[in-house]
TILOKOL-458741 format. One record per residue: x, y, z of N, C-alpha, C in turn. Coordinates in pm, 1 decimal. Last residue first. Example, Ala and Ser with C-alpha at 12.3 -4.5 7.8 and 13.67 -1.06 7.14 Angstrom:
BEGIN
{{1285.0, -225.0, 708.0}, {1367.0, -106.0, 714.0}, {1290.0, 3.0, 787.0}} {{1319.0, -569.0, 780.0}, {1230.0, -450.0, 780.0}, {1320.0, -330.0, 780.0}} 
END
This chain:
BEGIN
{{-16737.0, -21588.9, 2429.0}, {-16749.6, -21469.6, 2512.0}, {-16635.9, -21372.7, 2484.6}} {{-16791.4, -21691.3, 2085.6}, {-16732.6, -21708.0, 2217.5}, {-16745.1, -21581.0, 2297.0}} {{-17114.4, -21678.7, 1922.7}, {-16973.8, -21641.9, 1933.1}, {-16922.7, -21673.3, 2073.6}} {{-17379.3, -21749.1, 1940.3}, {-17307.3, -21784.3, 1817.7}, {-17156.7, -21761.3, 1829.3}} {{-17456.8, -21676.5, 2192.0}, {-17516.2, -21797.1, 2136.8}, {-17440.9, -21844.1, 2013.5}} {{-17344.5, -21432.3, 2249.5}, {-17270.8, -21550.2, 2293.0}, {-17335.1, -21680.8, 2247.5}} {{-17537.1, -21253.3, 2163.5}, {-17412.4, -21265.8, 2087.5}, {-17341.7, -21396.7, 2120.1}} {{-17722.7, -21289.4, 2371.4}, {-17760.0, -21322.0, 2233.4}, {-17635.3, -21340.1, 2148.2}} {{-17581.1, -21195.2, 2590.6}, {-17621.2, -21335.4, 2588.8}, {-17662.0, -21379.6, 2448.2}} {{-17561.7, -20923.4, 2528.0}, {-17441.4, -21005.9, 2526.3}, {-17477.1, -21153.4, 2518.1}} {{-17813.0, -20788.5, 2314.0}, {-17775.9, -20842.9, 2442.8}, {-17652.2, -20930.9, 2429.7}} {{-17773.9, -20504.4, 2121.0}, {-17781.4, -20649.9, 2118.8}, {-17738.1, -20698.3, 2255.2}} {{-17834.4, -20249.0, 2226.0}, {-17849.4, -20277.3, 2083.1}, {-17865.2, -20427.5, 2063.7}} {{-17989.6, -20101.2, 2488.1}, {-17916.3, -20221.9, 2451.5}, {-17941.5, -20249.1, 2304.4}} {{-17982.3, -19801.3, 2638.5}, {-18022.5, -19861.1, 2510.8}, {-17933.2, -19980.6, 2483.1}} {{-18087.3, -19776.8, 2981.5}, {-17982.8, -19773.2, 2878.4}, {-18033.9, -19842.8, 2753.3}} {{-18296.9, -19568.1, 3162.1}, {-18282.7, -19696.0, 3093.7}, {-18174.9, -19679.5, 2988.1}} {{-18285.0, -19402.3, 3474.0}, {-18252.3, -19399.0, 3331.7}, {-18237.7, -19541.2, 3279.6}} {{-18554.5, -19396.2, 3706.5}, {-18419.6, -19441.0, 3670.4}, {-18402.6, -19439.9, 3518.5}} {{-18765.5, -19098.8, 3733.9}, {-18732.2, -19240.4, 3746.3}, {-18588.0, -19269.2, 3705.8}} {{-18853.1, -18835.4, 3692.6}, {-18763.7, -18864.2, 3803.9}, {-18726.6, -19009.2, 3821.9}} {{-18987.9, -18753.3, 3473.8}, {-19068.8, -18777.9, 3592.7}, {-18984.3, -18817.4, 3713.7}} {{-18776.4, -18737.9, 3281.5}, {-18842.8, -18617.0, 3330.8}, {-18923.6, -18637.4, 3458.5}} {{-18478.5, -18895.2, 3309.7}, {-18621.4, -18927.6, 3301.9}, {-18695.4, -18808.1, 3361.2}} {{-18181.9, -18852.7, 3105.4}, {-18261.0, -18831.2, 3226.4}, {-18404.2, -18877.3, 3202.6}} {{-17860.5, -18796.6, 2969.1}, {-17978.1, -18881.7, 2976.4}, {-18049.1, -18857.7, 3109.0}} {{-17677.5, -18581.4, 2769.5}, {-17731.3, -18599.6, 2904.6}, {-17858.3, -18683.4, 2897.1}} {{-17389.5, -18472.7, 2599.8}, {-17502.4, -18565.6, 2602.7}, {-17546.4, -18582.1, 2747.1}} {{-17220.0, -18244.2, 2386.3}, {-17257.9, -18285.0, 2521.4}, {-17381.9, -18371.3, 2513.5}} {{-16942.8, -18204.4, 2164.7}, {-17083.5, -18231.3, 2189.5}, {-17100.9, -18267.4, 2336.4}} {{-16726.4, -18045.5, 1924.3}, {-16755.7, -18101.3, 2055.2}, {-16905.2, -18120.7, 2068.5}} {{-16457.2, -17925.8, 1728.4}, {-16586.3, -17994.5, 1733.4}, {-16605.9, -18051.7, 1873.0}} {{-16295.4, -17614.0, 1809.0}, {-16292.4, -17760.9, 1800.5}, {-16433.7, -17818.9, 1806.5}} {{-16391.8, -17332.1, 1601.9}, {-16360.9, -17393.1, 1730.4}, {-16356.6, -17544.7, 1714.9}} {{-16467.3, -17259.0, 1351.8}, {-16350.7, -17189.7, 1406.4}, {-16305.2, -17251.3, 1539.1}} {{-16703.0, -17385.1, 1294.6}, {-16580.7, -17448.1, 1244.5}, {-16453.7, -17378.0, 1293.6}} {{-16945.8, -17436.1, 1527.0}, {-16867.5, -17329.0, 1465.9}, {-16733.6, -17387.8, 1423.6}} {{-17100.8, -17618.6, 1667.5}, {-17095.1, -17629.9, 1522.3}, {-17018.9, -17517.7, 1453.4}} {{-17152.0, -17831.8, 1927.9}, {-17084.9, -17706.6, 1893.5}, {-17055.2, -17714.3, 1744.8}} {{-17452.8, -17975.4, 2031.1}, {-17339.0, -17984.4, 1939.9}, {-17283.9, -17845.0, 1915.5}} {{-17617.3, -18147.2, 2278.7}, {-17573.3, -18015.1, 2235.8}, {-17451.7, -18037.0, 2147.5}} {{-17900.0, -18345.0, 2362.7}, {-17766.6, -18332.5, 2305.0}, {-17742.0, -18188.0, 2263.8}} {{-18082.7, -18532.5, 2591.6}, {-18058.2, -18399.2, 2537.5}, {-17917.1, -18399.2, 2482.7}} {{-18296.0, -18802.6, 2614.3}, {-18157.5, -18761.8, 2588.3}, {-18156.9, -18622.0, 2527.8}} {{-18499.6, -18987.7, 2843.8}, {-18481.4, -18882.2, 2744.5}, {-18333.7, -18850.2, 2730.5}} {{-18691.1, -19265.7, 2926.8}, {-18558.4, -19204.9, 2929.5}, {-18549.1, -19105.8, 2814.3}} {{-19035.2, -19202.1, 3018.8}, {-18932.7, -19262.5, 2933.9}, {-18798.1, -19193.5, 2957.1}} {{-19223.6, -19061.1, 3152.9}, {-19163.0, -19173.2, 3224.2}, {-19055.1, -19244.2, 3143.3}} {{-19324.7, -18866.9, 2977.6}, {-19236.0, -18824.5, 3086.7}, {-19171.5, -18937.8, 3165.1}} {{-19354.9, -18852.0, 2655.9}, {-19371.5, -18959.4, 2753.5}, {-19276.5, -18932.8, 2870.8}} {{-19505.9, -18690.0, 2386.7}, {-19423.1, -18674.9, 2506.3}, {-19456.4, -18784.7, 2606.2}} {{-19518.2, -18847.1, 2069.0}, {-19589.4, -18796.8, 2186.2}, {-19494.4, -18793.5, 2305.7}} {{-19424.1, -18947.2, 1835.7}, {-19342.1, -18843.1, 1898.3}, {-19413.5, -18779.7, 2017.9}} {{-19410.4, -19231.2, 1676.4}, {-19484.3, -19178.9, 1789.9}, {-19395.1, -19075.7, 1857.6}} {{-19441.2, -19332.9, 1335.9}, {-19364.5, -19274.0, 1444.8}, {-19457.4, -19225.1, 1553.7}} {{-19477.4, -19628.8, 1140.9}, {-19537.1, -19511.1, 1203.0}, {-19452.3, -19464.2, 1320.3}} {{-19247.8, -19725.4, 888.5}, {-19306.5, -19751.9, 1020.8}, {-19357.6, -19621.6, 1081.0}} {{-19114.7, -19685.0, 651.2}, {-19259.9, -19679.0, 648.1}, {-19326.5, -19707.9, 780.8}} {{-18846.0, -19663.8, 664.8}, {-18898.0, -19798.4, 639.2}, {-19050.1, -19802.2, 636.6}} {{-18806.8, -19401.5, 738.1}, {-18768.5, -19438.9, 601.5}, {-18817.8, -19578.4, 564.7}} {{-19105.5, -19342.3, 941.2}, {-18961.6, -19340.9, 916.0}, {-18933.4, -19387.1, 773.2}} {{-19390.6, -19119.4, 926.9}, {-19330.7, -19253.2, 922.1}, {-19181.1, -19238.7, 901.2}} {{-19538.6, -18888.3, 880.4}, {-19522.3, -18938.8, 1016.6}, {-19480.4, -19085.7, 1019.1}} {{-19527.4, -18770.2, 630.0}, {-19625.2, -18876.2, 650.9}, {-19619.4, -18940.1, 789.8}} {{-19605.5, -18485.7, 821.4}, {-19656.4, -18589.7, 731.1}, {-19539.5, -18642.0, 647.8}} {{-19451.1, -18435.6, 1143.5}, {-19466.0, -18398.6, 1001.9}, {-19519.9, -18515.8, 918.9}} {{-19631.1, -18423.3, 1439.8}, {-19541.4, -18507.6, 1360.1}, {-19559.8, -18469.5, 1213.5}} {{-19646.6, -18105.9, 1611.9}, {-19708.5, -18215.8, 1536.6}, {-19602.2, -18296.2, 1461.2}} {{-19618.8, -17934.8, 1856.1}, {-19512.8, -18016.2, 1796.5}, {-19574.6, -18134.3, 1721.4}} {{-19841.8, -17808.2, 1945.8}, {-19723.7, -17724.3, 1922.2}, {-19610.9, -17800.7, 1855.3}} {{-20016.7, -18016.9, 1983.4}, {-20053.7, -17913.5, 1886.0}, {-19934.2, -17825.5, 1851.1}} {{-19891.9, -18165.4, 2188.3}, {-19900.5, -18221.0, 2053.3}, {-19935.8, -18116.9, 1947.3}} {{-19673.9, -18052.4, 2419.7}, {-19799.8, -18010.1, 2358.7}, {-19808.5, -18062.3, 2215.3}} {{-19423.3, -18110.9, 2503.8}, {-19533.6, -18162.0, 2585.6}, {-19670.2, -18135.6, 2522.8}} {{-19238.9, -17980.9, 2351.3}, {-19261.5, -18121.7, 2320.6}, {-19376.1, -18181.3, 2400.6}} {{-19223.0, -17689.6, 2222.4}, {-19288.7, -17743.4, 2341.2}, {-19325.9, -17888.1, 2311.5}} {{-18934.8, -17549.3, 2094.0}, {-19036.3, -17651.3, 2072.1}, {-19092.0, -17702.3, 2204.2}} {{-18731.7, -17390.6, 2179.8}, {-18847.2, -17323.4, 2119.0}, {-18964.5, -17420.6, 2108.7}} {{-18564.5, -17457.7, 2493.1}, {-18605.5, -17495.8, 2358.0}, {-18722.6, -17410.8, 2310.7}} {{-18340.2, -17267.9, 2661.2}, {-18481.0, -17306.6, 2663.7}, {-18522.3, -17334.8, 2519.9}} {{-18025.9, -17306.2, 2800.4}, {-18099.6, -17300.9, 2674.6}, {-18241.7, -17349.3, 2699.7}} {{-17773.9, -17147.6, 2981.1}, {-17904.0, -17212.3, 2986.5}, {-17968.5, -17196.8, 2849.7}} {{-17425.6, -17174.0, 3081.4}, {-17531.9, -17133.3, 2989.5}, {-17662.1, -17205.0, 3024.5}} {{-17102.9, -17078.7, 3186.7}, {-17230.3, -17141.9, 3221.0}, {-17341.6, -17084.5, 3133.3}} {{-16862.2, -16943.7, 3168.9}, {-16878.1, -17069.3, 3096.5}, {-17007.3, -17142.9, 3123.0}} {{-16899.1, -16703.7, 3309.1}, {-16809.0, -16805.2, 3362.6}, {-16831.9, -16942.2, 3298.9}} {{-17241.3, -16637.4, 3212.0}, {-17106.3, -16599.1, 3250.8}, {-17028.1, -16717.1, 3305.0}} {{-17474.9, -16717.0, 3108.8}, {-17476.0, -16681.4, 3250.9}, {-17338.5, -16641.6, 3302.0}} {{-17638.2, -16664.7, 2827.2}, {-17499.2, -16676.7, 2871.4}, {-17496.0, -16626.3, 3015.3}} {{-17913.8, -16828.8, 2710.8}, {-17870.2, -16729.4, 2808.3}, {-17726.9, -16762.3, 2847.7}} {{-18108.6, -16874.3, 2432.1}, {-17979.9, -16909.3, 2492.3}, {-17939.0, -16795.4, 2584.9}} {{-18418.9, -16983.7, 2340.9}, {-18348.1, -16874.9, 2406.7}, {-18222.7, -16928.2, 2473.0}} {{-18468.9, -17152.2, 2035.7}, {-18526.3, -17097.0, 2157.4}, {-18445.7, -16980.8, 2210.9}} {{-18541.8, -17194.3, 1698.5}, {-18437.6, -17173.7, 1798.9}, {-18501.0, -17103.8, 1917.1}} {{-18615.4, -17389.8, 1407.7}, {-18660.1, -17320.0, 1528.3}, {-18539.3, -17299.5, 1618.4}} {{-18505.7, -17334.6, 1070.2}, {-18500.3, -17408.6, 1196.3}, {-18560.6, -17323.1, 1307.4}} {{-18496.8, -17171.3, 851.3}, {-18566.6, -17297.5, 838.0}, {-18567.0, -17382.4, 964.5}} {{-18180.7, -17026.0, 913.6}, {-18306.6, -17020.6, 839.4}, {-18366.6, -17160.4, 828.1}} {{-18058.8, -17080.4, 1248.5}, {-18038.6, -17075.6, 1103.8}, {-18175.7, -17074.5, 1037.2}} {{-17979.9, -17183.8, 1525.7}, {-18002.8, -17047.1, 1482.5}, {-17966.7, -17034.2, 1334.8}} {{-18158.4, -17488.3, 1589.6}, {-18035.2, -17412.9, 1563.7}, {-18070.8, -17276.9, 1508.5}} {{-18275.3, -17796.3, 1688.8}, {-18296.5, -17652.4, 1697.8}, {-18161.4, -17585.8, 1679.4}} {{-18305.4, -18066.7, 1451.9}, {-18250.2, -18002.8, 1570.7}, {-18293.5, -17857.4, 1573.6}} {{-18436.6, -18382.0, 1342.5}, {-18378.6, -18251.5, 1315.1}, {-18324.1, -18196.2, 1445.7}} {{-18503.4, -18701.8, 1202.0}, {-18472.9, -18616.3, 1315.1}, {-18407.2, -18487.8, 1270.6}} {{-18744.3, -18741.2, 938.0}, {-18612.0, -18761.7, 995.9}, {-18589.3, -18662.3, 1108.4}} {{-18996.2, -18907.3, 764.2}, {-18963.8, -18809.9, 867.7}, {-18825.4, -18842.9, 922.0}} {{-19039.3, -18928.4, 405.1}, {-19029.1, -18985.9, 538.7}, {-18997.8, -18873.3, 636.4}} {{-19022.4, -18811.5, 156.4}, {-19133.6, -18901.9, 182.0}, {-19127.9, -18972.1, 315.8}} {{-18792.1, -18642.8, 177.4}, {-18795.0, -18757.3, 86.7}, {-18905.2, -18857.6, 116.3}} {{-18868.2, -18532.0, 493.0}, {-18764.6, -18531.2, 389.6}, {-18776.1, -18658.0, 306.2}} {{-18988.5, -18336.9, 758.4}, {-19021.2, -18428.7, 649.5}, {-18913.9, -18416.6, 542.9}} {{-18834.0, -18329.9, 1081.5}, {-18867.2, -18264.0, 956.5}, {-18902.3, -18370.3, 854.0}} {{-18844.6, -18290.5, 1442.4}, {-18836.2, -18365.2, 1317.2}, {-18869.3, -18277.1, 1198.1}} {{-18792.4, -18345.2, 1769.5}, {-18783.1, -18238.0, 1670.6}, {-18752.2, -18303.5, 1536.8}} {{-18780.5, -18576.9, 1910.5}, {-18903.0, -18497.8, 1922.2}, {-18906.7, -18389.0, 1816.0}} {{-18645.9, -18885.1, 1796.4}, {-18636.1, -18739.9, 1809.4}, {-18774.2, -18679.3, 1827.4}} {{-18606.7, -19178.7, 1955.8}, {-18702.2, -19108.7, 1870.6}, {-18690.5, -18959.6, 1897.5}} {{-18382.8, -19438.9, 1967.3}, {-18403.8, -19300.0, 2007.7}, {-18496.6, -19236.0, 1906.5}} {{-18487.1, -19775.7, 2033.3}, {-18440.7, -19671.4, 1941.6}, {-18467.0, -19534.4, 2003.0}} {{-18413.8, -20115.6, 2124.7}, {-18468.9, -19984.4, 2154.1}, {-18411.0, -19881.6, 2058.9}} {{-18421.5, -20378.3, 1870.7}, {-18359.7, -20302.3, 1980.2}, {-18435.7, -20172.7, 2006.9}} {{-18671.6, -20629.7, 1822.3}, {-18600.1, -20512.3, 1772.3}, {-18537.7, -20437.6, 1889.6}} {{-18828.5, -20824.5, 1931.7}, {-18694.3, -20861.6, 1888.1}, {-18612.3, -20747.4, 1831.3}} {{-19057.3, -20680.7, 2013.8}, {-19063.8, -20774.7, 1901.0}, {-18926.0, -20809.5, 1845.1}} {{-18876.9, -20395.6, 2141.1}, {-18997.8, -20477.9, 2131.6}, {-18989.2, -20567.2, 2008.6}} {{-18716.4, -20155.7, 2351.3}, {-18707.9, -20268.3, 2258.6}, {-18839.5, -20345.0, 2258.4}} {{-18860.2, -19824.0, 2401.9}, {-18806.8, -19953.6, 2445.4}, {-18804.4, -20058.2, 2334.4}} {{-18740.1, -19526.3, 2290.1}, {-18852.9, -19616.6, 2270.2}, {-18800.4, -19756.2, 2302.2}} {{-18624.5, -19250.7, 2448.9}, {-18588.2, -19388.5, 2418.1}, {-18714.5, -19471.8, 2409.8}} {{-18651.6, -18928.9, 2293.1}, {-18692.5, -19024.6, 2396.8}, {-18649.2, -19163.4, 2351.6}} {{-18457.2, -18626.0, 2249.1}, {-18520.4, -18749.0, 2201.0}, {-18564.1, -18832.0, 2320.8}} {{-18344.4, -18312.2, 2134.9}, {-18399.5, -18391.6, 2245.8}, {-18475.4, -18509.5, 2186.2}} {{-18081.0, -18081.9, 2052.0}, {-18180.1, -18183.4, 2017.7}, {-18227.7, -18252.4, 2144.3}} {{-17913.5, -17793.2, 1925.0}, {-17974.7, -17865.2, 2035.7}, {-18075.0, -17967.8, 1984.3}} {{-17611.9, -17622.9, 1849.1}, {-17730.5, -17693.5, 1799.9}, {-17781.8, -17782.2, 1912.7}} {{-17418.8, -17315.4, 1839.8}, {-17473.2, -17433.9, 1906.3}, {-17596.6, -17489.8, 1837.1}} {{-17335.4, -17074.8, 1736.4}, {-17234.2, -17177.2, 1759.6}, {-17292.8, -17311.7, 1800.2}} {{-17541.6, -16893.1, 1731.3}, {-17503.8, -16953.8, 1603.6}, {-17398.4, -17062.9, 1619.1}} {{-17552.8, -16808.9, 2000.4}, {-17658.9, -16892.6, 1945.4}, {-17615.7, -16962.3, 1817.1}} {{-17210.1, -16830.9, 2122.8}, {-17332.5, -16759.5, 2088.2}, {-17432.8, -16856.6, 2027.6}} {{-16948.2, -16848.3, 2367.7}, {-17033.2, -16910.9, 2266.4}, {-17161.0, -16830.7, 2245.7}} {{-16779.9, -16742.6, 2568.2}, {-16798.9, -16669.2, 2443.6}, {-16886.0, -16734.1, 2339.0}} {{-16694.7, -16848.8, 2807.7}, {-16823.8, -16780.0, 2806.4}, {-16856.0, -16714.5, 2673.3}} {{-16538.8, -17116.9, 2940.7}, {-16548.2, -17039.1, 2817.4}, {-16687.8, -16980.1, 2803.5}} {{-16312.6, -17198.3, 3197.4}, {-16451.5, -17175.5, 3158.8}, {-16457.5, -17081.9, 3038.6}} {{-16046.6, -17418.3, 3163.6}, {-16083.7, -17277.0, 3167.9}, {-16226.7, -17261.6, 3117.4}} {{-15944.3, -17670.6, 3141.6}, {-16047.7, -17649.7, 3243.2}, {-16089.0, -17504.7, 3258.0}} {{-15781.9, -17702.1, 2928.6}, {-15716.2, -17667.4, 3054.7}, {-15815.5, -17644.3, 3168.1}} {{-15949.0, -17741.3, 2715.2}, {-15865.7, -17853.4, 2757.0}, {-15794.2, -17828.1, 2889.7}} {{-16234.8, -17540.1, 2824.9}, {-16137.1, -17589.0, 2727.4}, {-16053.6, -17700.7, 2787.6}} {{-16592.0, -17564.4, 2885.6}, {-16454.8, -17533.4, 2925.7}, {-16360.1, -17586.3, 2819.2}} {{-16923.7, -17493.2, 2956.4}, {-16825.8, -17517.3, 2851.1}, {-16689.0, -17475.7, 2903.3}} {{-17227.0, -17626.4, 3093.5}, {-17104.9, -17547.5, 3105.2}, {-17011.7, -17585.1, 2990.8}} {{-17587.5, -17601.3, 3102.3}, {-17461.5, -17664.2, 3066.0}, {-17345.9, -17568.3, 3087.0}} {{-17930.0, -17687.3, 3120.6}, {-17819.7, -17608.2, 3174.9}, {-17689.9, -17679.3, 3141.8}} {{-18229.3, -17676.0, 2937.4}, {-18104.7, -17747.7, 2965.1}, {-17999.8, -17648.4, 3015.4}} {{-18572.0, -17732.1, 2910.2}, {-18468.0, -17637.4, 2949.7}, {-18344.4, -17718.8, 2986.5}} {{-18850.8, -17789.2, 2688.1}, {-18737.8, -17834.7, 2769.2}, {-18638.9, -17722.2, 2796.7}} {{-19167.7, -17625.7, 2720.0}, {-19046.8, -17648.0, 2641.1}, {-18933.0, -17693.7, 2733.0}} {{-19272.5, -17761.0, 3005.8}, {-19334.1, -17721.5, 2878.7}, {-19219.8, -17733.8, 2779.9}} {{-19110.8, -17894.1, 3164.8}, {-19242.8, -17864.6, 3219.7}, {-19330.5, -17803.7, 3111.6}} {{-18825.4, -18065.0, 3198.1}, {-18932.5, -18044.9, 3100.9}, {-19060.3, -18017.0, 3178.4}} {{-18470.4, -18022.2, 3235.3}, {-18605.2, -18037.8, 3288.9}, {-18706.2, -18009.9, 3178.5}} {{-18132.4, -18097.7, 3311.9}, {-18236.5, -18073.7, 3212.8}, {-18371.0, -18096.2, 3279.7}} {{-17785.5, -18030.9, 3387.7}, {-17923.0, -18061.6, 3423.0}, {-18018.4, -18030.4, 3310.3}} {{-17534.1, -18002.9, 3286.0}, {-17546.2, -18014.3, 3431.1}, {-17688.7, -18042.5, 3476.8}} {{-17338.7, -18110.2, 3033.1}, {-17477.4, -18078.0, 3063.8}, {-17499.6, -18106.7, 3211.6}} {{-17047.5, -17985.3, 2917.6}, {-17100.2, -18068.2, 3025.6}, {-17242.1, -18023.1, 3059.1}} {{-16826.6, -17982.0, 2668.1}, {-16962.9, -17938.8, 2697.7}, {-17018.9, -18036.2, 2800.3}} {{-16508.0, -17883.4, 2612.5}, {-16585.3, -17979.3, 2691.0}, {-16721.0, -17919.3, 2721.5}} {{-16308.3, -17847.9, 2340.6}, {-16418.9, -17783.8, 2411.6}, {-16496.8, -17893.9, 2482.2}} {{-15966.1, -17828.7, 2259.6}, {-16077.5, -17911.8, 2305.9}, {-16183.0, -17821.2, 2368.7}} {{-15795.4, -17633.6, 2189.2}, {-15789.1, -17755.5, 2108.3}, {-15902.7, -17851.1, 2144.0}} {{-15840.3, -17276.5, 2168.9}, {-15857.8, -17405.0, 2236.5}, {-15844.5, -17520.6, 2138.2}} {{-15839.3, -17028.2, 2052.8}, {-15711.1, -17091.7, 2076.8}, {-15720.4, -17228.9, 2139.1}} {{-16106.9, -16954.9, 2044.1}, {-16036.5, -16973.2, 1917.6}, {-15903.2, -17045.1, 1936.6}} {{-16157.7, -16931.4, 2320.7}, {-16228.5, -17029.7, 2239.7}, {-16150.4, -17060.2, 2112.7}} {{-15996.7, -16715.6, 2386.8}, {-15964.9, -16846.8, 2444.6}, {-16034.9, -16957.4, 2367.7}} {{-16133.8, -16514.2, 2252.3}, {-15996.9, -16546.9, 2210.9}, {-15957.2, -16683.9, 2264.5}} {{-16363.6, -16526.4, 2405.9}, {-16374.6, -16552.5, 2263.0}, {-16236.2, -16586.2, 2208.6}} {{-16283.7, -16451.6, 2661.3}, {-16305.8, -16592.8, 2636.5}, {-16326.7, -16624.5, 2489.4}} {{-16235.2, -16200.3, 2761.3}, {-16144.7, -16249.9, 2657.8}, {-16169.3, -16394.4, 2621.6}} {{-16431.1, -16115.9, 2934.2}, {-16314.3, -16181.0, 2991.6}, {-16218.3, -16237.0, 2887.9}} {{-16674.0, -16022.2, 2878.2}, {-16566.6, -15923.9, 2872.6}, {-16436.4, -15982.8, 2923.5}} {{-16990.8, -16074.1, 2812.1}, {-16864.5, -16143.1, 2789.5}, {-16755.7, -16037.6, 2775.0}} {{-17234.9, -16019.4, 3068.8}, {-17166.9, -15975.4, 2947.3}, {-17035.4, -16051.3, 2935.5}} {{-17492.5, -16225.5, 3194.4}, {-17357.1, -16170.7, 3207.4}, {-17301.1, -16130.1, 3072.0}} {{-17831.3, -16112.7, 3171.0}, {-17727.8, -16215.2, 3152.5}, {-17590.8, -16149.0, 3154.7}} {{-18013.7, -15910.2, 3177.5}, {-17952.3, -15948.7, 3303.9}, {-17846.1, -16055.7, 3290.4}} {{-18208.3, -16038.2, 2913.0}, {-18173.0, -15925.2, 2998.3}, {-18116.8, -15974.5, 3131.7}} {{-18041.7, -16313.2, 2744.6}, {-18160.4, -16250.1, 2801.6}, {-18117.6, -16130.5, 2885.4}} {{-17844.3, -16325.0, 2450.3}, {-17855.6, -16329.7, 2595.8}, {-17981.8, -16259.1, 2641.6}} {{-17978.4, -16400.4, 2162.9}, {-17848.4, -16418.9, 2227.5}, {-17869.0, -16428.4, 2377.2}} {{-18211.7, -16577.8, 1983.6}, {-18193.6, -16473.7, 2082.3}, {-18062.4, -16498.9, 2152.6}} {{-18362.0, -16647.7, 1665.1}, {-18262.8, -16670.9, 1769.5}, {-18252.8, -16551.7, 1861.6}} {{-18714.9, -16676.7, 1603.5}, {-18583.8, -16620.6, 1576.2}, {-18491.2, -16646.3, 1692.6}} {{-18901.8, -16979.8, 1573.3}, {-18879.7, -16847.0, 1621.6}, {-18739.9, -16803.3, 1589.5}} 
END
């Protein structure tokens, strides 16, 4: 879908925060919550190095992604599986929602005072609305499972991509059904200590 700036009733930006954005050396993106009942929705705030709320970001400044943690199995570590994907070079690779040609983009609402809400365009809960691109395998030829799993740990990421502002990103882990978040262990410490000193 096409990008959308602010929804009706959203706060207008009249506080000079666009100038504050350009003069900032740090942008802090803090994801304050995420939920999934159809397309995912994420709430976040943006501030600069001085803690000043920045309300001037637009759809073209931001990129959004969501993934699930596939648990470790058969001696392999757990991996993050993107829900938003594209076919490339005979395999499927993770993609993102962004306001650019060839990408989906949902609705970004500027709520004022550095607070925003983004509703994804992709309904990850509906297999018909989010099919796995053919060949539905990774670069190693392993089959991918992008089916929505509400009991799995999920990760929402937001990347600020306007080169006029400092690079920044926000990350938020949660379990849609409300369970405890599982952390991704790449290698267990006990496994490392079998060959190396502690």
